[in-house]
N, C-alpha and C positions, 0 to 999 in steps of 0.2 A: 505493499501500499504505499502510496507517493502520496505523500502535503505538498499542495503547491501556497504559497505564501507571498502576495503583492505587495506592495510597500508603495505608498505612493509618491516623486518625491516635487514638490512644489518648486520652480529657480522663475529666476525672469527672462527675458525673451530682452536683449538687449535692442533699442527703438530701430539700431540702421535694421535689421534683419526683420522688424513690424514693421518699418512705414511703408515698402515698397520697395526702396530704394538699389535695392539688392543685396547679395549676402555681403561685403565689406562695408567695413565704415570706413568716414567718411574720410577721414583727419583733416576735421577744417572745424574751426572754432570760429569766433567774434571774442574782439576786445572789451569788455563792459566796463575797467577802473585800469586807471594808472596811480602806482600808489609813489611819487617821489620825494613822503617826507621820506623816509632813511636814507642812508648811504649810497644805498642799494636802489634801483628801480626794479621798480617790481609790477606786472601786470594781472592783470584777471581775467579768465575766459569763459566764455560764458559753453565750456563745452570741455567735456574729461574722460576719463574711461569707457564712455559708453559709444564719442567717438575713434578710439582707441589709441588716443593720447596718454602718454602715460612718464611718470621720472625718466630724468634723465634724457628723455627724446630732446633732440632740437628743431627749431620749428625758425619757417620767415616771418617774417609780420610783411603785409603789403596792404596800401593805400589806391587802387587800383588795380593799375598792370605794376605800377612799381616800387619793388622791394627798400623798407625802412627800415629795418632791422633785423637781426638773428635774436629769439633764445635758447633758453633751456626750460625744460620742466619743472618744477622744484613742487609739488603740489599736485596732486589728485584727486578726484575724489569721481563717481557715480557724474554728477552733472554737470565739474565744473571744475576748473582746474587755476594753476599758480607759475607764473613765468618766471625768470629772472633775467632783465634784457642783458645780451653780451655784447653786442656791435650796436652804433642806431649810425644812420647815414648822417652824417654833417649838416645843417642846418635842419633838422626834422626834425617831428615830434612825435611819439605816437598816440592816437585818439579811438576814442570811444568808436566804435564800428572800425575798424582797420581788421583786415581779415588773416587770418593764421596757416601757413598751409606746414606738415612735418615734411621736411629735410629727409628725403627717400633718393636710395640709390636704387637703377633699375639695370640690369642685364642685359644687355638683348646683342 
């Protein structure tokens, strides 16, 4: 005699799988806040782990097609993250609404 036991496991499905945009995360976010009061400059973003962003990853900040800065993620949560500004183009400033894209390598 065999006894079959079934346990249901509840797991959240990331929004990039559930929203019809495909199986892969967007790897993008938008700047929502800039903290310039500290000796270091940190930007706060409106996306995090759910978009494939994680601590230690680097990204570039764009306004339109112009690259403004380079950042590294120092804190990530499900739907928000924070990044340290590594490099800022002269005479530029990061503003809320600028877009962040992960720096990725492509083998071809």
